[in-house]
C-alpha positions in Angstrom: 22.1 4.5 7.6 19.9 6.9 9.5 18.6 8.5 6.3 17.8 5.0 4.9 15.8 4.1 8.0 14.0 7.4 8.1 13.0 7.2 4.4 12.0 3.5 4.9 9.7 4.3 7.9 8.2 7.4 6.3 7.3 5.4 3.2 5.6 2.8 5.3 3.7 5.4 7.3 2.5 7.1 4.1 1.4 3.9 2.4 -0.1 2.0 5.3 -1.5 5.1 6.9 -3.1 6.2 3.6 -4.7 2.8 3.2 -6.0 2.9 6.8 -7.5 6.3 6.3 -9.1 5.3 3.0 -10.5 2.1 4.3 -11.6 3.0 7.8 -12.6 6.7 7.4 -13.1 7.9 3.8 -15.0 4.8 2.6 -17.6 4.7 5.3 -18.1 8.5 5.1 -18.4 8.3 1.3 -21.0 5.4 1.5 -22.9 7.3 4.2 -23.1 10.6 2.4 -22.8 10.1 -1.4 -24.7 8.3 -4.1 -22.6 6.3 -6.6 -22.6 9.1 -9.3 -20.8 11.3 -6.7 -19.0 8.6 -4.7 -17.1 7.0 -7.6 -15.6 10.2 -9.0 -14.5 11.0 -5.5 -12.6 7.7 -5.3 -11.0 8.3 -8.7 -9.9 11.8 -7.7 -8.6 10.4 -4.3 -6.7 7.6 -5.9 -5.2 9.9 -8.5 -3.8 12.0 -5.6 -2.8 9.0 -3.4 -1.3 6.6 -5.9 1.6 8.8 -7.0 2.7 8.8 -3.3 2.3 5.0 -3.3 4.6 4.8 -6.3 7.2 6.8 -4.4 6.8 4.3 -1.5 6.9 1.3 -3.8 10.3 2.6 -5.1 11.8 3.8 -1.9 10.9 0.8 0.3 12.8 -1.8 -1.7 15.7 0.6 -2.4 16.1 1.5 1.3 15.4 -2.0 2.5 17.9 -3.7 0.3 20.5 -0.9 0.9 20.2 -1.7 4.7 20.2 -5.5 4.1 23.3 -5.5 2.0 25.1 -2.8 4.0 28.2 -4.2 5.7 27.3 -1.8 8.6 23.8 -3.5 9.0 23.3 -7.1 8.0 25.8 -7.6 5.2 23.4 -9.6 2.9 20.3 -11.8 3.0 22.2 -14.7 4.5 23.0 -12.7 7.6 19.6 -11.1 7.9 17.4 -12.2 10.7 14.1 -14.0 10.1 12.0 -10.9 10.7 13.8 -9.1 7.9 13.0 -12.0 5.5 9.3 -11.8 6.6 9.2 -8.1 6.0 10.8 -8.6 2.6 8.4 -11.3 1.5 5.3 -9.4 2.7 6.6 -6.2 1.2 7.0 -7.9 -2.2 3.5 -9.3 -2.0 2.1 -5.8 -1.1 3.9 -4.2 -4.1 2.5 -6.9 -6.4 -1.0 -6.3 -5.1 -0.6 -2.6 -5.6 0.7 -3.0 -9.2 -2.4 -5.2 -10.0 -4.7 -2.6 -8.4 -3.1 0.2 -10.3 -3.0 -1.4 -13.8 -6.2 -3.4 -13.7 -9.2 -2.4 -11.5 -8.2 1.2 -11.1 -7.8 1.6 -14.9 -11.2 0.0 -15.3 -12.7 2.2 -12.6 -11.5 5.4 -14.4 -13.0 4.2 -17.7 -16.3 3.3 -16.0 -16.5 6.7 -14.3 -15.7 8.5 -17.5 -18.5 6.6 -19.2 -20.8 7.1 -16.2 -21.2 3.4 -16.0 -22.0 3.3 -12.2 -22.7 -0.5 -11.9 -19.3 -1.3 -13.5 -17.6 1.4 -11.5 -19.1 0.0 -8.3 -17.8 -3.5 -9.3 -14.3 -2.1 -9.9 -14.3 -0.2 -6.7 -15.3 -3.3 -4.8 -12.3 -5.1 -6.3 -10.0 -2.3 -5.2 -11.6 -2.2 -1.7 -11.0 -6.0 -1.3 -7.3 -5.7 -2.4 -6.7 -2.6 -0.4 -8.1 -4.4 2.6 -5.7 -7.3 2.1 -2.8 -4.9 1.6 -3.8 -3.0 4.8 -3.7 -6.2 6.8 -0.4 -7.1 5.3 1.0 -3.6 5.9 -0.1 -3.7 9.6 1.5 -7.1 9.9 4.7 -5.7 8.4 4.7 -2.9 10.9 4.2 -5.4 13.8 7.0 -7.6 12.5 9.3 -4.5 11.9 8.7 -3.1 15.4 8.6 -6.3 17.4 10.3 -8.9 15.2 13.8 -8.7 16.7 12.2 -9.3 20.1 9.8 -12.1 19.1 11.4 -13.9 16.2 
């Protein structure tokens, strides 16, 4: 059980922490110092390095989460799980769906725009990604709050 919890928490830290860094530090610094012909390739290169880690998290989080939910030593199934676990599960599924959309739609289009040096379209795609990452960041922080305080509040 300890290994499941450790992998679960590390996956959350990597994913949510990465989004926080990208949104709150990298984005403002890139906007402040780089023109779009330099900024957009930076984002593509950054996403190419970050998204494989997100894929690991997107796989590990449900695996470890459901292993804990269905473990007879923990909750013994969804019916026995407390409300905060159901909230984490629902928000986690929503976050995964948003990531899948980002990865397969606007990120793919961003890579194509950067390869074609179509900066206006690339900017449009990056704006879509920024909005969706912002939503996922809020959801991720909410999940962390529910996970850490849920058993005491709910």
